[in-house]
MMTF fields as JSON, N, C-alpha, C and O atoms, coordinates in Angstrom:
{
  "mmtfVersion": "1.0.0",
  "mmtfProducer": "UNKNOWN",
  "numBonds": 315,
  "numAtoms": 316,
  "numGroups": 79,
  "numChains": 1,
  "numModels": 1,
  "chainsPerModel": [1],
  "groupsPerChain": [79],
  "chainIdList": ["A"],
  "bondAtomList": [4, 2, 8, 6, 12, 10, 16, 14, 20, 18, 24, 22, 28, 26, 32, 30, 36, 34, 40, 38, 44, 42, 48, 46, 52, 50, 56, 54, 60, 58, 64, 62, 68, 66, 72, 70, 76, 74, 80, 78, 84, 82, 88, 86, 92, 90, 96, 94, 100, 98, 104, 102, 108, 106, 112, 110, 116, 114, 120, 118, 124, 122, 128, 126, 132, 130, 136, 134, 140, 138, 144, 142, 148, 146, 152, 150, 156, 154, 160, 158, 164, 162, 168, 166, 172, 170, 176, 174, 180, 178, 184, 182, 188, 186, 192, 190, 196, 194, 200, 198, 204, 202, 208, 206, 212, 210, 216, 214, 220, 218, 224, 222, 228, 226, 232, 230, 236, 234, 240, 238, 244, 242, 248, 246, 252, 250, 256, 254, 260, 258, 264, 262, 268, 266, 272, 270, 276, 274, 280, 278, 284, 282, 288, 286, 292, 290, 296, 294, 300, 298, 304, 302, 308, 306, 312, 310],
  "bondOrderList": [1, 1, 1, 1, 1, 1, 1, 1, 1, 1, 1, 1, 1, 1, 1, 1, 1, 1, 1, 1, 1, 1, 1, 1, 1, 1, 1, 1, 1, 1, 1, 1, 1, 1, 1, 1, 1, 1, 1, 1, 1, 1, 1, 1, 1, 1, 1, 1, 1, 1, 1, 1, 1, 1, 1, 1, 1, 1, 1, 1, 1, 1, 1, 1, 1, 1, 1, 1, 1, 1, 1, 1, 1, 1, 1, 1, 1, 1],
  "groupList": [{"groupName": "MET", "atomNameList": ["N", "CA", "C", "O"], "elementList": ["N", "C", "C", "O"], "formalChargeList": [0, 0, 0, 0], "bondAtomList": [1, 0, 2, 1, 3, 2], "bondOrderList": [1, 1, 2], "singleLetterCode": "M", "chemCompType": "L-PEPTIDE LINKING"}, {"groupName": "SER", "atomNameList": ["N", "CA", "C", "O"], "elementList": ["N", "C", "C", "O"], "formalChargeList": [0, 0, 0, 0], "bondAtomList": [1, 0, 2, 1, 3, 2], "bondOrderList": [1, 1, 2], "singleLetterCode": "S", "chemCompType": "L-PEPTIDE LINKING"}, {"groupName": "GLN", "atomNameList": ["N", "CA", "C", "O"], "elementList": ["N", "C", "C", "O"], "formalChargeList": [0, 0, 0, 0], "bondAtomList": [1, 0, 2, 1, 3, 2], "bondOrderList": [1, 1, 2], "singleLetterCode": "Q", "chemCompType": "L-PEPTIDE LINKING"}, {"groupName": "GLU", "atomNameList": ["N", "CA", "C", "O"], "elementList": ["N", "C", "C", "O"], "formalChargeList": [0, 0, 0, 0], "bondAtomList": [1, 0, 2, 1, 3, 2], "bondOrderList": [1, 1, 2], "singleLetterCode": "E", "chemCompType": "L-PEPTIDE LINKING"}, {"groupName": "ASN", "atomNameList": ["N", "CA", "C", "O"], "elementList": ["N", "C", "C", "O"], "formalChargeList": [0, 0, 0, 0], "bondAtomList": [1, 0, 2, 1, 3, 2], "bondOrderList": [1, 1, 2], "singleLetterCode": "N", "chemCompType": "L-PEPTIDE LINKING"}, {"groupName": "ILE", "atomNameList": ["N", "CA", "C", "O"], "elementList": ["N", "C", "C", "O"], "formalChargeList": [0, 0, 0, 0], "bondAtomList": [1, 0, 2, 1, 3, 2], "bondOrderList": [1, 1, 2], "singleLetterCode": "I", "chemCompType": "L-PEPTIDE LINKING"}, {"groupName": "ASP", "atomNameList": ["N", "CA", "C", "O"], "elementList": ["N", "C", "C", "O"], "formalChargeList": [0, 0, 0, 0], "bondAtomList": [1, 0, 2, 1, 3, 2], "bondOrderList": [1, 1, 2], "singleLetterCode": "D", "chemCompType": "L-PEPTIDE LINKING"}, {"groupName": "VAL", "atomNameList": ["N", "CA", "C", "O"], "elementList": ["N", "C", "C", "O"], "formalChargeList": [0, 0, 0, 0], "bondAtomList": [1, 0, 2, 1, 3, 2], "bondOrderList": [1, 1, 2], "singleLetterCode": "V", "chemCompType": "L-PEPTIDE LINKING"}, {"groupName": "THR", "atomNameList": ["N", "CA", "C", "O"], "elementList": ["N", "C", "C", "O"], "formalChargeList": [0, 0, 0, 0], "bondAtomList": [1, 0, 2, 1, 3, 2], "bondOrderList": [1, 1, 2], "singleLetterCode": "T", "chemCompType": "L-PEPTIDE LINKING"}, {"groupName": "PHE", "atomNameList": ["N", "CA", "C", "O"], "elementList": ["N", "C", "C", "O"], "formalChargeList": [0, 0, 0, 0], "bondAtomList": [1, 0, 2, 1, 3, 2], "bondOrderList": [1, 1, 2], "singleLetterCode": "F", "chemCompType": "L-PEPTIDE LINKING"}, {"groupName": "ALA", "atomNameList": ["N", "CA", "C", "O"], "elementList": ["N", "C", "C", "O"], "formalChargeList": [0, 0, 0, 0], "bondAtomList": [1, 0, 2, 1, 3, 2], "bondOrderList": [1, 1, 2], "singleLetterCode": "A", "chemCompType": "L-PEPTIDE LINKING"}, {"groupName": "LEU", "atomNameList": ["N", "CA", "C", "O"], "elementList": ["N", "C", "C", "O"], "formalChargeList": [0, 0, 0, 0], "bondAtomList": [1, 0, 2, 1, 3, 2], "bondOrderList": [1, 1, 2], "singleLetterCode": "L", "chemCompType": "L-PEPTIDE LINKING"}, {"groupName": "LYS", "atomNameList": ["N", "CA", "C", "O"], "elementList": ["N", "C", "C", "O"], "formalChargeList": [0, 0, 0, 0], "bondAtomList": [1, 0, 2, 1, 3, 2], "bondOrderList": [1, 1, 2], "singleLetterCode": "K", "chemCompType": "L-PEPTIDE LINKING"}, {"groupName": "GLY", "atomNameList": ["N", "CA", "C", "O"], "elementList": ["N", "C", "C", "O"], "formalChargeList": [0, 0, 0, 0], "bondAtomList": [1, 0, 2, 1, 3, 2], "bondOrderList": [1, 1, 2], "singleLetterCode": "G", "chemCompType": "PEPTIDE LINKING"}, {"groupName": "TYR", "atomNameList": ["N", "CA", "C", "O"], "elementList": ["N", "C", "C", "O"], "formalChargeList": [0, 0, 0, 0], "bondAtomList": [1, 0, 2, 1, 3, 2], "bondOrderList": [1, 1, 2], "singleLetterCode": "Y", "chemCompType": "L-PEPTIDE LINKING"}, {"groupName": "ARG", "atomNameList": ["N", "CA", "C", "O"], "elementList": ["N", "C", "C", "O"], "formalChargeList": [0, 0, 0, 0], "bondAtomList": [1, 0, 2, 1, 3, 2], "bondOrderList": [1, 1, 2], "singleLetterCode": "R", "chemCompType": "L-PEPTIDE LINKING"}, {"groupName": "HIS", "atomNameList": ["N", "CA", "C", "O"], "elementList": ["N", "C", "C", "O"], "formalChargeList": [0, 0, 0, 0], "bondAtomList": [1, 0, 2, 1, 3, 2], "bondOrderList": [1, 1, 2], "singleLetterCode": "H", "chemCompType": "L-PEPTIDE LINKING"}, {"groupName": "CYS", "atomNameList": ["N", "CA", "C", "O"], "elementList": ["N", "C", "C", "O"], "formalChargeList": [0, 0, 0, 0], "bondAtomList": [1, 0, 2, 1, 3, 2], "bondOrderList": [1, 1, 2], "singleLetterCode": "C", "chemCompType": "L-PEPTIDE LINKING"}, {"groupName": "PRO", "atomNameList": ["N", "CA", "C", "O"], "elementList": ["N", "C", "C", "O"], "formalChargeList": [0, 0, 0, 0], "bondAtomList": [1, 0, 2, 1, 3, 2], "bondOrderList": [1, 1, 2], "singleLetterCode": "P", "chemCompType": "L-PEPTIDE LINKING"}],
  "groupTypeList": [0, 1, 2, 3, 4, 5, 6, 7, 3, 4, 0, 8, 9, 3, 3, 10, 0, 10, 10, 11, 3, 3, 11, 7, 12, 12, 11, 3, 10, 13, 13, 5, 6, 11, 6, 3, 1, 11, 13, 5, 14, 3, 15, 10, 7, 10, 11, 15, 4, 16, 17, 12, 12, 5, 11, 6, 6, 13, 2, 15, 15, 5, 2, 12, 5, 0, 3, 8, 18, 3, 13, 5, 2, 8, 1, 10, 9, 3, 3],
  "groupIdList": [1, 2, 3, 4, 5, 6, 7, 8, 9, 10, 11, 12, 13, 14, 15, 16, 17, 18, 19, 20, 21, 22, 23, 24, 25, 26, 27, 28, 29, 30, 31, 32, 33, 34, 35, 36, 37, 38, 39, 40, 41, 42, 43, 44, 45, 46, 47, 48, 49, 50, 51, 52, 53, 54, 55, 56, 57, 58, 59, 60, 61, 62, 63, 64, 65, 66, 67, 68, 69, 70, 71, 72, 73, 74, 75, 76, 77, 78, 79],
  "secStructList": [7, 7, 7, 6, 6, 1, 7, 1, 6, 6, 7, 7, 6, 6, 2, 2, 2, 2, 2, 2, 2, 2, 2, 2, 2, 2, 2, 2, 2, 7, 7, 7, 7, 2, 2, 2, 2, 2, 2, 2, 2, 2, 2, 2, 2, 2, 2, 2, 2, 2, 2, 2, 2, 2, 2, 2, 2, 2, 2, 2, 2, 7, 7, 3, 3, 3, 3, 3, 6, 6, 3, 3, 3, 3, 3, 7, 7, 7, 7],
  "xCoordList": [66.905, 66.563, 64.703, 63.856, 64.639, 62.913, 62.427, 63.26, 61.268, 60.544, 59.651, 58.928, 59.425, 57.499, 58.094, 57.165, 59.193, 59.151, 59.132, 59.564, 58.859, 59.06, 57.656, 56.845, 57.363, 55.836, 55.782, 56.634, 54.592, 54.027, 54.172, 54.982, 53.777, 53.595, 55.117, 55.284, 56.003, 57.434, 58.122, 59.341, 57.513, 58.077, 58.318, 57.307, 59.583, 59.271, 58.227, 57.553, 58.291, 57.492, 57.824, 57.012, 59.359, 60.126, 59.994, 59.341, 60.391, 60.362, 58.757, 58.595, 57.877, 56.585, 56.212, 55.015, 56.656, 56.461, 57.554, 57.34, 58.192, 59.754, 58.766, 58.539, 58.307, 57.749, 56.291, 56.052, 55.73, 54.43, 54.369, 53.465, 55.562, 55.995, 56.691, 56.578, 57.534, 57.875, 56.603, 56.797, 55.622, 54.458, 53.445, 52.952, 53.237, 52.921, 53.599, 52.929, 55.083, 55.783, 55.395, 55.033, 55.26, 54.844, 53.675, 53.717, 52.223, 51.027, 51.261, 50.418, 51.914, 51.676, 52.786, 52.883, 53.506, 54.25, 53.62, 53.778, 52.527, 51.873, 52.082, 53.044, 51.878, 52.182, 52.566, 53.542, 51.287, 50.948, 49.888, 48.951, 49.43, 48.455, 47.39, 47.819, 46.216, 45.023, 45.42, 45.535, 45.646, 46.224, 47.312, 47.314, 48.292, 49.77, 49.108, 49.377, 48.269, 47.951, 47.296, 47.924, 45.82, 45.311, 46.189, 45.88, 47.104, 47.899, 48.861, 49.23, 49.19, 50.052, 49.249, 49.791, 47.819, 46.673, 46.566, 46.698, 46.306, 46.22, 47.298, 47.177, 48.377, 49.863, 49.804, 50.03, 49.614, 49.791, 48.492, 48.551, 47.579, 46.29, 46.961, 46.923, 47.686, 48.229, 49.363, 49.237, 50.354, 51.417, 50.53, 51.325, 49.373, 48.755, 48.481, 48.712, 47.642, 46.899, 47.998, 47.753, 49.015, 50.363, 50.758, 50.755, 51.059, 51.602, 50.507, 50.941, 49.132, 48.364, 48.508, 48.666, 48.521, 48.551, 49.773, 49.845, 50.767, 52.157, 52.226, 53.014, 51.755, 51.327, 49.84, 49.424, 49.258, 48.181, 48.845, 48.758, 49.32, 49.988, 50.75, 50.536, 51.517, 52.625, 51.938, 52.349, 50.886, 49.725, 49.478, 49.618, 49.076, 48.658, 49.762, 49.553, 50.853, 52.155, 52.591, 52.969, 52.495, 52.801, 52.096, 50.873, 52.83, 52.083, 52.942, 53.948, 51.798, 52.362, 52.682, 52.23, 53.798, 54.613, 54.195, 54.496, 53.391, 52.799, 53.742, 54.217, 53.828, 54.377, 54.013, 53.423, 53.785, 52.955, 53.372, 54.575, 52.783, 53.79, 54.031, 54.56, 53.402, 53.749, 55.07, 55.695, 55.517, 56.45, 56.089, 54.902, 56.893, 56.362, 55.433, 55.504, 54.689, 53.38, 52.973, 52.817, 52.834, 52.35, 51.099, 50.316, 50.694, 49.068, 48.943, 50.017, 48.189, 47.766, 47.829, 47.154, 48.454, 48.141, 46.148, 45.405, 45.937, 44.824, 44.566, 45.055, 43.571, 43.36, 42.458, 42.35],
  "yCoordList": [150.298, 151.643, 151.858, 151.349, 152.556, 152.891, 152.804, 153.241, 152.322, 152.504, 153.489, 153.594, 154.376, 155.299, 156.334, 156.926, 156.647, 157.905, 157.204, 158.056, 156.205, 155.984, 155.78, 155.269, 156.176, 155.656, 154.279, 153.411, 154.271, 152.472, 152.474, 151.58, 153.071, 152.644, 152.105, 151.25, 152.758, 152.656, 151.406, 151.279, 150.638, 149.843, 148.457, 147.792, 147.77, 146.249, 145.446, 145.738, 144.602, 143.206, 143.258, 143.407, 143.104, 142.846, 144.293, 144.145, 145.594, 146.142, 146.862, 147.696, 146.428, 146.132, 145.443, 145.659, 144.52, 143.301, 143.48, 142.963, 143.899, 144.411, 145.709, 145.648, 146.757, 147.946, 147.1, 147.565, 146.29, 145.854, 145.222, 145.234, 144.549, 144.023, 144.66, 144.26, 145.883, 146.901, 147.784, 148.462, 147.98, 148.619, 147.534, 147.906, 146.028, 145.321, 144.978, 144.496, 145.17, 145.391, 146.291, 146.178, 147.887, 148.887, 148.686, 149.041, 148.115, 148.156, 146.785, 146.543, 146.286, 144.844, 145.375, 144.603, 146.382, 146.882, 147.647, 147.721, 148.555, 149.281, 150.545, 150.856, 151.538, 152.39, 153.775, 154.521, 153.807, 154.532, 155.183, 154.409, 156.678, 157.123, 156.494, 155.886, 156.897, 156.352, 156.845, 156.116, 158.086, 158.46, 158.402, 158.691, 157.794, 157.568, 156.113, 155.656, 155.201, 153.648, 154.011, 153.82, 154.654, 154.825, 155.26, 154.816, 155.963, 156.285, 155.057, 154.886, 154.32, 153.369, 152.098, 151.205, 152.036, 151.047, 151.417, 150.715, 152.667, 153.041, 152.798, 152.151, 153.053, 152.728, 151.16, 150.752, 150.1, 148.976, 148.631, 147.513, 149.225, 148.603, 148.541, 147.689, 150.386, 150.528, 149.33, 148.579, 149.323, 148.269, 146.784, 145.844, 146.422, 145.308, 144.625, 143.567, 146.311, 146.368, 146.34, 145.918, 146.862, 147.208, 145.053, 144.342, 144.883, 143.698, 142.365, 141.605, 142.536, 141.755, 142.409, 141.412, 143.602, 143.738, 143.066, 142.479, 143.318, 142.436, 140.77, 140.204, 140.361, 139.478, 138.988, 137.9, 139.471, 139.299, 139.606, 138.844, 140.608, 140.955, 139.592, 139.082, 139.083, 138.108, 136.757, 136.142, 136.515, 135.458, 135.291, 134.244, 136.531, 136.616, 136.472, 136.191, 136.556, 136.729, 135.223, 134.73, 134.559, 132.998, 132.169, 132.029, 131.659, 131.321, 129.649, 129.424, 128.441, 127.524, 127.316, 127.878, 126.159, 126.0, 124.536, 123.567, 124.283, 123.037, 122.769, 123.556, 121.588, 120.887, 120.525, 119.535, 120.541, 120.188, 119.57, 119.696, 119.106, 118.493, 119.67, 119.495, 120.904, 122.379, 122.901, 123.685, 122.458, 122.801, 123.326, 123.206, 124.031, 124.554, 126.217, 127.373, 125.421, 126.917, 127.017, 126.153, 128.352, 129.179, 129.372, 129.553, 129.36, 129.806, 130.267, 130.027, 130.834, 131.838, 131.105, 130.082, 131.47, 130.397, 130.617, 131.592, 128.699, 129.391, 128.618, 127.497, 129.385, 128.768, 127.605, 127.114],
  "zCoordList": [-75.209, -75.524, -75.592, -76.327, -74.794, -74.42, -76.109, -76.904, -76.62, -77.494, -77.393, -78.384, -76.378, -75.909, -77.064, -77.612, -77.494, -78.183, -79.695, -80.471, -80.284, -81.397, -81.778, -81.006, -82.961, -83.846, -83.912, -84.106, -83.709, -83.765, -85.084, -85.33, -86.23, -87.565, -88.167, -89.037, -87.542, -88.06, -87.286, -87.4, -86.637, -86.046, -86.287, -86.51, -86.298, -86.259, -85.473, -84.485, -86.051, -85.179, -83.892, -82.979, -83.729, -82.829, -82.083, -81.05, -82.272, -81.502, -81.117, -80.226, -81.833, -81.127, -80.382, -80.19, -79.689, -79.136, -77.898, -76.801, -78.046, -77.067, -76.196, -74.988, -77.038, -76.564, -75.524, -74.409, -75.882, -75.207, -74.087, -73.252, -74.088, -73.077, -71.792, -70.633, -72.319, -71.283, -71.044, -70.035, -71.485, -71.022, -70.034, -68.969, -70.662, -69.495, -68.327, -67.414, -68.142, -66.648, -66.168, -64.996, -66.982, -66.066, -65.521, -64.343, -65.951, -65.405, -64.444, -63.579, -64.541, -63.348, -62.206, -61.252, -62.157, -60.876, -60.138, -58.919, -61.068, -60.327, -59.82, -60.522, -59.087, -58.34, -59.355, -59.276, -60.428, -61.536, -61.595, -61.79, -61.494, -61.179, -62.868, -63.849, -62.618, -63.568, -64.797, -65.782, -64.806, -66.092, -67.421, -68.617, -66.322, -67.177, -67.347, -68.458, -66.511, -66.872, -67.962, -69.004, -68.107, -69.227, -70.394, -71.499, -70.31, -71.291, -71.689, -72.851, -70.754, -71.319, -71.74, -72.391, -71.316, -71.972, -73.798, -74.801, -73.604, -75.425, -75.94, -76.98, -75.644, -76.602, -76.466, -77.605, -75.648, -75.777, -76.684, -77.195, -76.914, -77.517, -79.438, -80.327, -79.281, -80.613, -81.022, -81.989, -80.188, -80.725, -80.493, -80.492, -80.335, -80.262, -81.766, -82.351, -82.086, -82.927, -84.453, -85.582, -83.987, -85.322, -85.792, -86.796, -84.109, -84.336, -85.471, -86.337, -85.014, -85.168, -86.795, -87.498, -87.656, -88.975, -89.63, -90.709, -88.643, -89.275, -89.269, -90.027, -88.783, -88.632, -89.396, -88.997, -90.127, -90.661, -92.399, -93.363, -92.352, -93.663, -94.038, -95.137, -93.25, -93.223, -93.918, -94.901, -93.187, -93.522, -95.054, -95.687, -95.549, -96.689, -97.363, -98.543, -97.068, -98.403, -98.545, -99.607, -97.364, -97.336, -98.467, -98.451, -99.384, -100.504, -100.16, -99.486, -101.156, -100.986, -102.209, -103.207, -102.109, -103.187, -103.757, -103.059, -105.217, -105.507, -106.775, -107.594, -106.665, -108.084, -108.898, -108.465, -110.462, -110.821, -112.459, -112.687, -113.299, -114.411, -115.763, -116.861, -115.154, -115.558, -115.152, -115.867, -113.966, -113.033, -112.08, -111.774, -111.335, -110.049, -109.985, -110.405, -109.247, -109.139, -107.735, -106.872, -107.725, -106.658, -106.44, -107.373, -105.066, -105.154, -103.944, -103.392, -103.159, -102.46, -101.029, -100.912, -100.125, -98.553, -98.06, -97.945, -97.857, -97.625, -96.235, -96.092, -94.901, -93.776, -93.553, -92.429]
}
């Protein structure tokens, strides 16, 4: 399934990565004009930013579980 017509913000991480891989293959294959190459590059940047946002959001959601005398306690993920 082509990912070109799907809004980037509505894509899952896996869909965005697959679409990004498709775009990279198109650019690497060559044979496309400058305008199309720039359009592909712009979409690739949007996909990359979307993937980074998903990963950043996921990292913030990760929590450490710590067992204390009071029971199980959670705390925010620390880098």
